[in-house]
PyMOL Python script that loads the backbone (N, CA, C, O; Angstrom):
from pymol import cmd

cmd.read_pdbstr("""\
ATOM      1  N   MET A   1     -31.813  -5.251  -0.216  1.00  0.00           N
ATOM      2  CA  MET A   1     -31.061  -4.252  -0.964  1.00  0.00           C
ATOM      3  C   MET A   1     -30.208  -3.432  -0.002  1.00  0.00           C
ATOM      4  O   MET A   1     -30.678  -3.037   1.065  1.00  0.00           O
ATOM      5  N   PRO A   2     -28.938  -3.173  -0.384  1.00  0.00           N
ATOM      6  CA  PRO A   2     -28.094  -2.394   0.517  1.00  0.00           C
ATOM      7  C   PRO A   2     -28.534  -0.942   0.583  1.00  0.00           C
ATOM      8  O   PRO A   2     -29.183  -0.429  -0.328  1.00  0.00           O
ATOM      9  N   ARG A   3     -28.171  -0.297   1.669  1.00  0.00           N
ATOM     10  CA  ARG A   3     -28.536   1.111   1.802  1.00  0.00           C
ATOM     11  C   ARG A   3     -27.769   1.912   0.752  1.00  0.00           C
ATOM     12  O   ARG A   3     -26.718   1.468   0.288  1.00  0.00           O
ATOM     13  N   PRO A   4     -28.277   3.087   0.368  1.00  0.00           N
ATOM     14  CA  PRO A   4     -27.700   3.832  -0.758  1.00  0.00           C
ATOM     15  C   PRO A   4     -26.201   4.117  -0.650  1.00  0.00           C
ATOM     16  O   PRO A   4     -25.503   4.115  -1.664  1.00  0.00           O
ATOM     17  N   SER A   5     -25.695   4.361   0.562  1.00  0.00           N
ATOM     18  CA  SER A   5     -24.268   4.673   0.699  1.00  0.00           C
ATOM     19  C   SER A   5     -23.385   3.458   0.434  1.00  0.00           C
ATOM     20  O   SER A   5     -22.193   3.613   0.170  1.00  0.00           O
ATOM     21  N   ARG A   6     -23.947   2.255   0.498  1.00  0.00           N
ATOM     22  CA  ARG A   6     -23.175   1.028   0.290  1.00  0.00           C
ATOM     23  C   ARG A   6     -23.262   0.509  -1.149  1.00  0.00           C
ATOM     24  O   ARG A   6     -22.637  -0.504  -1.464  1.00  0.00           O
ATOM     25  N   ARG A   7     -24.008   1.165  -2.018  1.00  0.00           N
ATOM     26  CA  ARG A   7     -24.200   0.677  -3.389  1.00  0.00           C
ATOM     27  C   ARG A   7     -23.013   0.976  -4.300  1.00  0.00           C
ATOM     28  O   ARG A   7     -22.939   0.454  -5.413  1.00  0.00           O
ATOM     29  N   SER A   8     -22.086   1.809  -3.838  1.00  0.00           N
ATOM     30  CA  SER A   8     -20.947   2.211  -4.658  1.00  0.00           C
ATOM     31  C   SER A   8     -20.003   1.030  -4.890  1.00  0.00           C
ATOM     32  O   SER A   8     -19.778   0.224  -3.987  1.00  0.00           O
ATOM     33  N   ARG A   9     -19.456   0.931  -6.092  1.00  0.00           N
ATOM     34  CA  ARG A   9     -18.515  -0.131  -6.396  1.00  0.00           C
ATOM     35  C   ARG A   9     -17.107   0.201  -5.892  1.00  0.00           C
ATOM     36  O   ARG A   9     -16.196  -0.613  -6.039  1.00  0.00           O
ATOM     37  N   SER A  10     -16.920   1.373  -5.305  1.00  0.00           N
ATOM     38  CA  SER A  10     -15.618   1.681  -4.714  1.00  0.00           C
ATOM     39  C   SER A  10     -15.416   0.890  -3.430  1.00  0.00           C
ATOM     40  O   SER A  10     -14.292   0.785  -2.939  1.00  0.00           O
ATOM     41  N   LEU A  11     -16.494   0.330  -2.879  1.00  0.00           N
ATOM     42  CA  LEU A  11     -16.393  -0.507  -1.690  1.00  0.00           C
ATOM     43  C   LEU A  11     -16.300  -1.971  -2.094  1.00  0.00           C
ATOM     44  O   LEU A  11     -16.976  -2.413  -3.022  1.00  0.00           O
ATOM     45  N   ARG A  12     -15.455  -2.722  -1.389  1.00  0.00           N
ATOM     46  CA  ARG A  12     -15.338  -4.164  -1.631  1.00  0.00           C
ATOM     47  C   ARG A  12     -16.516  -4.870  -1.002  1.00  0.00           C
ATOM     48  O   ARG A  12     -16.979  -4.485   0.072  1.00  0.00           O
ATOM     49  N   ARG A  13     -17.000  -5.902  -1.664  1.00  0.00           N
ATOM     50  CA  ARG A  13     -18.057  -6.731  -1.110  1.00  0.00           C
ATOM     51  C   ARG A  13     -17.433  -8.037  -0.637  1.00  0.00           C
ATOM     52  O   ARG A  13     -16.855  -8.783  -1.428  1.00  0.00           O
ATOM     53  N   ILE A  14     -17.552  -8.302   0.647  1.00  0.00           N
ATOM     54  CA  ILE A  14     -16.933  -9.479   1.239  1.00  0.00           C
ATOM     55  C   ILE A  14     -18.035 -10.360   1.815  1.00  0.00           C
ATOM     56  O   ILE A  14     -18.841  -9.899   2.623  1.00  0.00           O
ATOM     57  N   HIS A  15     -18.074 -11.614   1.407  1.00  0.00           N
ATOM     58  CA  HIS A  15     -19.024 -12.575   1.951  1.00  0.00           C
ATOM     59  C   HIS A  15     -18.402 -13.211   3.187  1.00  0.00           C
ATOM     60  O   HIS A  15     -17.361 -13.861   3.098  1.00  0.00           O
ATOM     61  N   VAL A  16     -19.040 -13.025   4.336  1.00  0.00           N
ATOM     62  CA  VAL A  16     -18.545 -13.541   5.602  1.00  0.00           C
ATOM     63  C   VAL A  16     -19.466 -14.659   6.064  1.00  0.00           C
ATOM     64  O   VAL A  16     -20.687 -14.501   6.090  1.00  0.00           O
ATOM     65  N   ARG A  17     -18.867 -15.799   6.430  1.00  0.00           N
ATOM     66  CA  ARG A  17     -19.661 -16.918   6.930  1.00  0.00           C
ATOM     67  C   ARG A  17     -19.994 -16.690   8.400  1.00  0.00           C
ATOM     68  O   ARG A  17     -19.108 -16.427   9.213  1.00  0.00           O
ATOM     69  N   THR A  18     -21.271 -16.792   8.732  1.00  0.00           N
ATOM     70  CA  THR A  18     -21.724 -16.655  10.112  1.00  0.00           C
ATOM     71  C   THR A  18     -22.467 -17.923  10.507  1.00  0.00           C
ATOM     72  O   THR A  18     -22.649 -18.824   9.688  1.00  0.00           O
ATOM     73  N   ALA A  19     -22.891 -17.990  11.746  1.00  0.00           N
ATOM     74  CA  ALA A  19     -23.613 -19.169  12.225  1.00  0.00           C
ATOM     75  C   ALA A  19     -24.959 -19.324  11.506  1.00  0.00           C
ATOM     76  O   ALA A  19     -25.405 -20.446  11.263  1.00  0.00           O
ATOM     77  N   LYS A  20     -25.595 -18.223  11.170  1.00  0.00           N
ATOM     78  CA  LYS A  20     -26.902 -18.254  10.505  1.00  0.00           C
ATOM     79  C   LYS A  20     -26.789 -18.450   9.000  1.00  0.00           C
ATOM     80  O   LYS A  20     -27.779 -18.773   8.344  1.00  0.00           O
ATOM     81  N   GLY A  21     -25.605 -18.259   8.450  1.00  0.00           N
ATOM     82  CA  GLY A  21     -25.431 -18.383   7.000  1.00  0.00           C
ATOM     83  C   GLY A  21     -24.367 -17.425   6.515  1.00  0.00           C
ATOM     84  O   GLY A  21     -23.352 -17.228   7.183  1.00  0.00           O
ATOM     85  N   SER A  22     -24.591 -16.829   5.355  1.00  0.00           N
ATOM     86  CA  SER A  22     -23.626 -15.907   4.766  1.00  0.00           C
ATOM     87  C   SER A  22     -24.115 -14.474   4.929  1.00  0.00           C
ATOM     88  O   SER A  22     -25.310 -14.197   4.831  1.00  0.00           O
ATOM     89  N   LYS A  23     -23.170 -13.567   5.179  1.00  0.00           N
ATOM     90  CA  LYS A  23     -23.507 -12.161   5.365  1.00  0.00           C
ATOM     91  C   LYS A  23     -22.611 -11.331   4.460  1.00  0.00           C
ATOM     92  O   LYS A  23     -21.436 -11.656   4.294  1.00  0.00           O
ATOM     93  N   LEU A  24     -23.137 -10.277   3.877  1.00  0.00           N
ATOM     94  CA  LEU A  24     -22.371  -9.404   2.993  1.00  0.00           C
ATOM     95  C   LEU A  24     -21.850  -8.214   3.791  1.00  0.00           C
ATOM     96  O   LEU A  24     -22.626  -7.489   4.412  1.00  0.00           O
ATOM     97  N   VAL A  25     -20.507  -8.014   3.772  1.00  0.00           N
ATOM     98  CA  VAL A  25     -19.873  -6.928   4.500  1.00  0.00           C
ATOM     99  C   VAL A  25     -19.215  -6.016   3.478  1.00  0.00           C
ATOM    100  O   VAL A  25     -18.630  -6.491   2.505  1.00  0.00           O
ATOM    101  N   TYR A  26     -19.308  -4.705   3.693  1.00  0.00           N
ATOM    102  CA  TYR A  26     -18.733  -3.722   2.775  1.00  0.00           C
ATOM    103  C   TYR A  26     -17.496  -3.109   3.426  1.00  0.00           C
ATOM    104  O   TYR A  26     -17.559  -2.666   4.573  1.00  0.00           O
ATOM    105  N   ALA A  27     -16.370  -3.080   2.708  1.00  0.00           N
ATOM    106  CA  ALA A  27     -15.119  -2.531   3.235  1.00  0.00           C
ATOM    107  C   ALA A  27     -14.442  -1.693   2.165  1.00  0.00           C
ATOM    108  O   ALA A  27     -14.599  -1.941   0.970  1.00  0.00           O
ATOM    109  N   LYS A  28     -13.689  -0.700   2.609  1.00  0.00           N
ATOM    110  CA  LYS A  28     -12.943   0.128   1.665  1.00  0.00           C
ATOM    111  C   LYS A  28     -11.774  -0.663   1.111  1.00  0.00           C
ATOM    112  O   LYS A  28     -11.222  -1.531   1.788  1.00  0.00           O
ATOM    113  N   ARG A  29     -11.401  -0.361  -0.122  1.00  0.00           N
ATOM    114  CA  ARG A  29     -10.322  -1.076  -0.791  1.00  0.00           C
ATOM    115  C   ARG A  29      -8.965  -0.606  -0.269  1.00  0.00           C
ATOM    116  O   ARG A  29      -8.828   0.507   0.239  1.00  0.00           O
ATOM    117  N   LYS A  30      -7.955  -1.492  -0.410  1.00  0.00           N
ATOM    118  CA  LYS A  30      -6.600  -1.127  -0.025  1.00  0.00           C
ATOM    119  C   LYS A  30      -6.017  -0.202  -1.090  1.00  0.00           C
ATOM    120  O   LYS A  30      -6.356  -0.336  -2.266  1.00  0.00           O
ATOM    121  N   PRO A  31      -5.144   0.735  -0.702  1.00  0.00           N
ATOM    122  CA  PRO A  31      -4.502   1.591  -1.700  1.00  0.00           C
ATOM    123  C   PRO A  31      -3.495   0.809  -2.539  1.00  0.00           C
ATOM    124  O   PRO A  31      -3.083  -0.291  -2.169  1.00  0.00           O
ATOM    125  N   GLN A  32      -3.108   1.385  -3.662  1.00  0.00           N
ATOM    126  CA  GLN A  32      -2.146   0.731  -4.547  1.00  0.00           C
ATOM    127  C   GLN A  32      -0.780   0.672  -3.886  1.00  0.00           C
ATOM    128  O   GLN A  32      -0.489   1.445  -2.973  1.00  0.00           O
ATOM    129  N   LYS A  33       0.048  -0.240  -4.346  1.00  0.00           N
ATOM    130  CA  LYS A  33       1.405  -0.367  -3.819  1.00  0.00           C
ATOM    131  C   LYS A  33       2.237   0.818  -4.290  1.00  0.00           C
ATOM    132  O   LYS A  33       1.954   1.424  -5.323  1.00  0.00           O
ATOM    133  N   ALA A  34       3.273   1.138  -3.512  1.00  0.00           N
ATOM    134  CA  ALA A  34       4.164   2.243  -3.844  1.00  0.00           C
ATOM    135  C   ALA A  34       5.034   1.865  -5.042  1.00  0.00           C
ATOM    136  O   ALA A  34       5.431   0.710  -5.192  1.00  0.00           O
ATOM    137  N   HIS A  35       5.325   2.855  -5.896  1.00  0.00           N
ATOM    138  CA  HIS A  35       6.135   2.627  -7.094  1.00  0.00           C
ATOM    139  C   HIS A  35       7.357   3.526  -7.070  1.00  0.00           C
ATOM    140  O   HIS A  35       7.347   4.595  -6.460  1.00  0.00           O
ATOM    141  N   CYS A  36       8.412   3.077  -7.746  1.00  0.00           N
ATOM    142  CA  CYS A  36       9.657   3.838  -7.861  1.00  0.00           C
ATOM    143  C   CYS A  36       9.394   5.114  -8.662  1.00  0.00           C
ATOM    144  O   CYS A  36       8.722   5.081  -9.693  1.00  0.00           O
ATOM    145  N   ALA A  37       9.928   6.236  -8.179  1.00  0.00           N
ATOM    146  CA  ALA A  37       9.725   7.518  -8.859  1.00  0.00           C
ATOM    147  C   ALA A  37      10.494   7.591 -10.167  1.00  0.00           C
ATOM    148  O   ALA A  37      10.166   8.401 -11.034  1.00  0.00           O
ATOM    149  N   ASN A  38      11.517   6.751 -10.322  1.00  0.00           N
ATOM    150  CA  ASN A  38      12.362   6.804 -11.513  1.00  0.00           C
ATOM    151  C   ASN A  38      11.889   5.823 -12.594  1.00  0.00           C
ATOM    152  O   ASN A  38      11.637   6.226 -13.730  1.00  0.00           O
ATOM    153  N   CYS A  39      11.770   4.535 -12.239  1.00  0.00           N
ATOM    154  CA  CYS A  39      11.454   3.521 -13.250  1.00  0.00           C
ATOM    155  C   CYS A  39      10.011   3.000 -13.163  1.00  0.00           C
ATOM    156  O   CYS A  39       9.542   2.351 -14.098  1.00  0.00           O
ATOM    157  N   GLY A  40       9.312   3.267 -12.078  1.00  0.00           N
ATOM    158  CA  GLY A  40       7.924   2.835 -11.949  1.00  0.00           C
ATOM    159  C   GLY A  40       7.745   1.417 -11.435  1.00  0.00           C
ATOM    160  O   GLY A  40       6.622   0.913 -11.406  1.00  0.00           O
ATOM    161  N   GLN A  41       8.833   0.760 -11.027  1.00  0.00           N
ATOM    162  CA  GLN A  41       8.754  -0.598 -10.503  1.00  0.00           C
ATOM    163  C   GLN A  41       8.123  -0.580  -9.113  1.00  0.00           C
ATOM    164  O   GLN A  41       8.287   0.391  -8.373  1.00  0.00           O
ATOM    165  N   VAL A  42       7.400  -1.648  -8.751  1.00  0.00           N
ATOM    166  CA  VAL A  42       6.773  -1.751  -7.437  1.00  0.00           C
ATOM    167  C   VAL A  42       7.862  -1.839  -6.376  1.00  0.00           C
ATOM    168  O   VAL A  42       8.812  -2.610  -6.512  1.00  0.00           O
ATOM    169  N   LEU A  43       7.715  -1.032  -5.306  1.00  0.00           N
ATOM    170  CA  LEU A  43       8.704  -1.019  -4.228  1.00  0.00           C
ATOM    171  C   LEU A  43       8.417  -2.139  -3.250  1.00  0.00           C
ATOM    172  O   LEU A  43       7.309  -2.241  -2.724  1.00  0.00           O
ATOM    173  N   HIS A  44       9.411  -2.981  -3.004  1.00  0.00           N
ATOM    174  CA  HIS A  44       9.274  -4.073  -2.055  1.00  0.00           C
ATOM    175  C   HIS A  44       9.636  -3.581  -0.667  1.00  0.00           C
ATOM    176  O   HIS A  44      10.531  -2.749  -0.515  1.00  0.00           O
ATOM    177  N   GLY A  45       8.960  -4.078   0.331  1.00  0.00           N
ATOM    178  CA  GLY A  45       9.252  -3.702   1.708  1.00  0.00           C
ATOM    179  C   GLY A  45       8.557  -2.440   2.151  1.00  0.00           C
ATOM    180  O   GLY A  45       8.779  -1.977   3.269  1.00  0.00           O
ATOM    181  N   VAL A  46       7.706  -1.859   1.288  1.00  0.00           N
ATOM    182  CA  VAL A  46       6.965  -0.659   1.643  1.00  0.00           C
ATOM    183  C   VAL A  46       5.503  -1.058   1.846  1.00  0.00           C
ATOM    184  O   VAL A  46       4.865  -1.577   0.930  1.00  0.00           O
ATOM    185  N   ALA A  47       4.980  -0.817   3.038  1.00  0.00           N
ATOM    186  CA  ALA A  47       3.617  -1.213   3.363  1.00  0.00           C
ATOM    187  C   ALA A  47       2.614  -0.324   2.631  1.00  0.00           C
ATOM    188  O   ALA A  47       2.871   0.857   2.396  1.00  0.00           O
ATOM    189  N   SER A  48       1.473  -0.902   2.276  1.00  0.00           N
ATOM    190  CA  SER A  48       0.391  -0.122   1.673  1.00  0.00           C
ATOM    191  C   SER A  48      -0.898  -0.496   2.386  1.00  0.00           C
ATOM    192  O   SER A  48      -1.441  -1.579   2.169  1.00  0.00           O
ATOM    193  N   GLU A  49      -1.375   0.376   3.216  1.00  0.00           N
ATOM    194  CA  GLU A  49      -2.588   0.159   3.997  1.00  0.00           C
ATOM    195  C   GLU A  49      -3.368   1.454   4.070  1.00  0.00           C
ATOM    196  O   GLU A  49      -2.901   2.503   3.625  1.00  0.00           O
ATOM    197  N   ARG A  50      -4.558   1.371   4.634  1.00  0.00           N
ATOM    198  CA  ARG A  50      -5.366   2.557   4.874  1.00  0.00           C
ATOM    199  C   ARG A  50      -4.654   3.415   5.926  1.00  0.00           C
ATOM    200  O   ARG A  50      -3.936   2.872   6.765  1.00  0.00           O
ATOM    201  N   PRO A  51      -4.836   4.746   5.901  1.00  0.00           N
ATOM    202  CA  PRO A  51      -4.105   5.615   6.837  1.00  0.00           C
ATOM    203  C   PRO A  51      -4.299   5.262   8.310  1.00  0.00           C
ATOM    204  O   PRO A  51      -3.353   5.373   9.090  1.00  0.00           O
ATOM    205  N   TYR A  52      -5.490   4.843   8.707  1.00  0.00           N
ATOM    206  CA  TYR A  52      -5.713   4.532  10.122  1.00  0.00           C
ATOM    207  C   TYR A  52      -4.957   3.272  10.541  1.00  0.00           C
ATOM    208  O   TYR A  52      -4.652   3.108  11.722  1.00  0.00           O
ATOM    209  N   LEU A  53      -4.651   2.383   9.600  1.00  0.00           N
ATOM    210  CA  LEU A  53      -3.845   1.208   9.920  1.00  0.00           C
ATOM    211  C   LEU A  53      -2.350   1.518   9.826  1.00  0.00           C
ATOM    212  O   LEU A  53      -1.554   0.922  10.553  1.00  0.00           O
ATOM    213  N   MET A  54      -1.959   2.438   8.945  1.00  0.00           N
ATOM    214  CA  MET A  54      -0.548   2.808   8.812  1.00  0.00           C
ATOM    215  C   MET A  54      -0.038   3.476  10.077  1.00  0.00           C
ATOM    216  O   MET A  54       1.139   3.340  10.410  1.00  0.00           O
ATOM    217  N   SER A  55      -0.898   4.193  10.789  1.00  0.00           N
ATOM    218  CA  SER A  55      -0.463   4.860  12.017  1.00  0.00           C
ATOM    219  C   SER A  55      -0.120   3.850  13.107  1.00  0.00           C
ATOM    220  O   SER A  55       0.638   4.166  14.025  1.00  0.00           O
ATOM    221  N   LYS A  56      -0.667   2.646  13.019  1.00  0.00           N
ATOM    222  CA  LYS A  56      -0.407   1.611  14.025  1.00  0.00           C
ATOM    223  C   LYS A  56       0.859   0.817  13.729  1.00  0.00           C
ATOM    224  O   LYS A  56       1.360   0.108  14.602  1.00  0.00           O
ATOM    225  N   ILE A  57       1.390   0.927  12.494  1.00  0.00           N
ATOM    226  CA  ILE A  57       2.580   0.177  12.090  1.00  0.00           C
ATOM    227  C   ILE A  57       3.824   0.963  12.501  1.00  0.00           C
ATOM    228  O   ILE A  57       3.833   2.191  12.414  1.00  0.00           O
ATOM    229  N   SER A  58       4.869   0.272  12.945  1.00  0.00           N
ATOM    230  CA  SER A  58       6.101   0.955  13.323  1.00  0.00           C
ATOM    231  C   SER A  58       6.803   1.496  12.075  1.00  0.00           C
ATOM    232  O   SER A  58       6.562   1.042  10.956  1.00  0.00           O
ATOM    233  N   LYS A  59       7.672   2.473  12.301  1.00  0.00           N
ATOM    234  CA  LYS A  59       8.356   3.149  11.197  1.00  0.00           C
ATOM    235  C   LYS A  59       9.212   2.176  10.383  1.00  0.00           C
ATOM    236  O   LYS A  59       9.292   2.304   9.162  1.00  0.00           O
ATOM    237  N   THR A  60       9.850   1.208  11.041  1.00  0.00           N
ATOM    238  CA  THR A  60      10.720   0.270  10.338  1.00  0.00           C
ATOM    239  C   THR A  60       9.924  -0.712   9.489  1.00  0.00           C
ATOM    240  O   THR A  60      10.472  -1.286   8.548  1.00  0.00           O
ATOM    241  N   GLU A  61       8.655  -0.921   9.793  1.00  0.00           N
ATOM    242  CA  GLU A  61       7.814  -1.803   8.987  1.00  0.00           C
ATOM    243  C   GLU A  61       7.200  -1.065   7.802  1.00  0.00           C
ATOM    244  O   GLU A  61       6.764  -1.700   6.842  1.00  0.00           O
ATOM    245  N   LYS A  62       7.158   0.254   7.854  1.00  0.00           N
ATOM    246  CA  LYS A  62       6.540   1.035   6.775  1.00  0.00           C
ATOM    247  C   LYS A  62       7.434   1.124   5.545  1.00  0.00           C
ATOM    248  O   LYS A  62       6.943   1.165   4.417  1.00  0.00           O
ATOM    249  N   ARG A  63       8.756   1.154   5.766  1.00  0.00           N
ATOM    250  CA  ARG A  63       9.679   1.301   4.645  1.00  0.00           C
ATOM    251  C   ARG A  63      11.056   0.806   5.049  1.00  0.00           C
ATOM    252  O   ARG A  63      11.356   0.743   6.241  1.00  0.00           O
ATOM    253  N   PRO A  64      11.924   0.446   4.065  1.00  0.00           N
ATOM    254  CA  PRO A  64      13.278  -0.025   4.382  1.00  0.00           C
ATOM    255  C   PRO A  64      14.133   1.100   4.960  1.00  0.00           C
ATOM    256  O   PRO A  64      13.833   2.279   4.768  1.00  0.00           O
ATOM    257  N   ASP A  65      15.183   0.733   5.658  1.00  0.00           N
ATOM    258  CA  ASP A  65      16.075   1.706   6.269  1.00  0.00           C
ATOM    259  C   ASP A  65      17.299   1.888   5.381  1.00  0.00           C
ATOM    260  O   ASP A  65      18.337   1.269   5.613  1.00  0.00           O
ATOM    261  N   ARG A  66      17.176   2.739   4.361  1.00  0.00           N
ATOM    262  CA  ARG A  66      18.279   3.054   3.466  1.00  0.00           C
ATOM    263  C   ARG A  66      17.970   4.399   2.798  1.00  0.00           C
ATOM    264  O   ARG A  66      16.833   4.866   2.873  1.00  0.00           O
ATOM    265  N   PRO A  67      18.952   5.030   2.149  1.00  0.00           N
ATOM    266  CA  PRO A  67      18.689   6.308   1.485  1.00  0.00           C
ATOM    267  C   PRO A  67      17.624   6.159   0.390  1.00  0.00           C
ATOM    268  O   PRO A  67      17.577   5.140  -0.299  1.00  0.00           O
ATOM    269  N   TYR A  68      16.787   7.159   0.236  1.00  0.00           N
ATOM    270  CA  TYR A  68      15.708   7.210  -0.754  1.00  0.00           C
ATOM    271  C   TYR A  68      14.694   6.081  -0.566  1.00  0.00           C
ATOM    272  O   TYR A  68      14.030   5.684  -1.523  1.00  0.00           O
ATOM    273  N   ALA A  69      14.571   5.568   0.637  1.00  0.00           N
ATOM    274  CA  ALA A  69      13.613   4.487   0.901  1.00  0.00           C
ATOM    275  C   ALA A  69      12.196   5.013   0.755  1.00  0.00           C
ATOM    276  O   ALA A  69      11.870   6.084   1.267  1.00  0.00           O
ATOM    277  N   GLY A  70      11.364   4.268   0.065  1.00  0.00           N
ATOM    278  CA  GLY A  70       9.992   4.688  -0.157  1.00  0.00           C
ATOM    279  C   GLY A  70       9.814   5.521  -1.414  1.00  0.00           C
ATOM    280  O   GLY A  70       8.685   5.739  -1.853  1.00  0.00           O
ATOM    281  N   GLN A  71      10.920   5.996  -2.009  1.00  0.00           N
ATOM    282  CA  GLN A  71      10.846   6.777  -3.252  1.00  0.00           C
ATOM    283  C   GLN A  71      11.470   6.036  -4.433  1.00  0.00           C
ATOM    284  O   GLN A  71      10.896   6.003  -5.521  1.00  0.00           O
ATOM    285  N   LEU A  72      12.655   5.438  -4.217  1.00  0.00           N
ATOM    286  CA  LEU A  72      13.370   4.771  -5.307  1.00  0.00           C
ATOM    287  C   LEU A  72      13.567   3.295  -4.995  1.00  0.00           C
ATOM    288  O   LEU A  72      13.701   2.905  -3.835  1.00  0.00           O
ATOM    289  N   CYS A  73      13.581   2.478  -6.050  1.00  0.00           N
ATOM    290  CA  CYS A  73      13.910   1.060  -5.869  1.00  0.00           C
ATOM    291  C   CYS A  73      15.418   0.959  -5.617  1.00  0.00           C
ATOM    292  O   CYS A  73      16.149   1.930  -5.815  1.00  0.00           O
ATOM    293  N   SER A  74      15.879  -0.210  -5.185  1.00  0.00           N
ATOM    294  CA  SER A  74      17.288  -0.365  -4.821  1.00  0.00           C
ATOM    295  C   SER A  74      18.214  -0.145  -6.021  1.00  0.00           C
ATOM    296  O   SER A  74      19.309   0.394  -5.863  1.00  0.00           O
ATOM    297  N   LYS A  75      17.786  -0.554  -7.211  1.00  0.00           N
ATOM    298  CA  LYS A  75      18.613  -0.393  -8.405  1.00  0.00           C
ATOM    299  C   LYS A  75      18.790   1.088  -8.756  1.00  0.00           C
ATOM    300  O   LYS A  75      19.906   1.542  -9.005  1.00  0.00           O
ATOM    301  N   CYS A  76      17.687   1.833  -8.772  1.00  0.00           N
ATOM    302  CA  CYS A  76      17.759   3.266  -9.092  1.00  0.00           C
ATOM    303  C   CYS A  76      18.489   4.039  -7.998  1.00  0.00           C
ATOM    304  O   CYS A  76      19.158   5.034  -8.279  1.00  0.00           O
ATOM    305  N   MET A  77      18.363   3.579  -6.737  1.00  0.00           N
ATOM    306  CA  MET A  77      19.060   4.219  -5.624  1.00  0.00           C
ATOM    307  C   MET A  77      20.572   4.105  -5.809  1.00  0.00           C
ATOM    308  O   MET A  77      21.302   5.075  -5.602  1.00  0.00           O
ATOM    309  N   ARG A  78      21.042   2.910  -6.203  1.00  0.00           N
ATOM    310  CA  ARG A  78      22.472   2.706  -6.418  1.00  0.00           C
ATOM    311  C   ARG A  78      22.995   3.612  -7.533  1.00  0.00           C
ATOM    312  O   ARG A  78      24.063   4.210  -7.403  1.00  0.00           O
ATOM    313  N   ILE A  79      22.239   3.712  -8.626  1.00  0.00           N
ATOM    314  CA  ILE A  79      22.641   4.558  -9.765  1.00  0.00           C
ATOM    315  C   ILE A  79      22.727   6.013  -9.338  1.00  0.00           C
ATOM    316  O   ILE A  79      23.666   6.713  -9.716  1.00  0.00           O
ATOM    317  N   LYS A  80      21.760   6.477  -8.554  1.00  0.00           N
ATOM    318  CA  LYS A  80      21.727   7.873  -8.115  1.00  0.00           C
ATOM    319  C   LYS A  80      22.889   8.180  -7.176  1.00  0.00           C
ATOM    320  O   LYS A  80      23.516   9.233  -7.295  1.00  0.00           O
ATOM    321  N   ILE A  81      23.183   7.276  -6.245  1.00  0.00           N
ATOM    322  CA  ILE A  81      24.286   7.506  -5.307  1.00  0.00           C
ATOM    323  C   ILE A  81      25.623   7.511  -6.040  1.00  0.00           C
ATOM    324  O   ILE A  81      26.491   8.328  -5.732  1.00  0.00           O
ATOM    325  N   LYS A  82      25.803   6.602  -7.015  1.00  0.00           N
ATOM    326  CA  LYS A  82      27.048   6.574  -7.789  1.00  0.00           C
ATOM    327  C   LYS A  82      27.225   7.828  -8.614  1.00  0.00           C
ATOM    328  O   LYS A  82      28.346   8.315  -8.762  1.00  0.00           O
ATOM    329  N   SER A  83      26.131   8.368  -9.159  1.00  0.00           N
ATOM    330  CA  SER A  83      26.234   9.599  -9.948  1.00  0.00           C
ATOM    331  C   SER A  83      26.533  10.802  -9.060  1.00  0.00           C
ATOM    332  O   SER A  83      27.205  11.736  -9.499  1.00  0.00           O
ATOM    333  N   GLU A  84      26.041  10.797  -7.801  1.00  0.00           N
ATOM    334  CA  GLU A  84      26.327  11.886  -6.878  1.00  0.00           C
ATOM    335  C   GLU A  84      27.792  11.875  -6.453  1.00  0.00           C
ATOM    336  O   GLU A  84      28.392  12.931  -6.253  1.00  0.00           O
ATOM    337  N   ILE A  85      28.373  10.666  -6.313  1.00  0.00           N
ATOM    338  CA  ILE A  85      29.782  10.533  -5.911  1.00  0.00           C
ATOM    339  C   ILE A  85      30.698  11.051  -7.023  1.00  0.00           C
ATOM    340  O   ILE A  85      31.710  11.696  -6.748  1.00  0.00           O
ATOM    341  N   LYS A  86      30.339  10.765  -8.282  1.00  0.00           N
ATOM    342  CA  LYS A  86      31.162  11.198  -9.417  1.00  0.00           C
ATOM    343  C   LYS A  86      31.184  12.709  -9.560  1.00  0.00           C
ATOM    344  O   LYS A  86      32.189  13.276  -9.987  1.00  0.00           O
ATOM    345  N   GLU A  87      30.090  13.366  -9.211  1.00  0.00           N
ATOM    346  CA  GLU A  87      30.009  14.833  -9.403  1.00  0.00           C
ATOM    347  C   GLU A  87      30.788  15.608  -8.393  1.00  0.00           C
ATOM    348  O   GLU A  87      30.806  16.838  -8.438  1.00  0.00           O
TER     349      GLU A  87
END
""", "prot")
cmd.dss("prot")
cmd.show_as("cartoon", "prot")
cmd.util.cbc("prot")
cmd.orient("prot")
């Protein structure tokens, strides 16, 4: 039986093959993918990892290099920039 702190279903259960057989490893789940603030579509090119792994990733790998990167999808970004130009 796992120790009490490992019984939570918030932890992933991973079966790892070892030389002696199979072993159960407990790991925290990955966070959800980033979504567009306007339409809610999943943002492509934006990394989603645990904070301790995100600190090891370079800035250019975390998000695209364009205006509103990480907040808006490319379609909503184009609409917003065009509306700002008209005003």
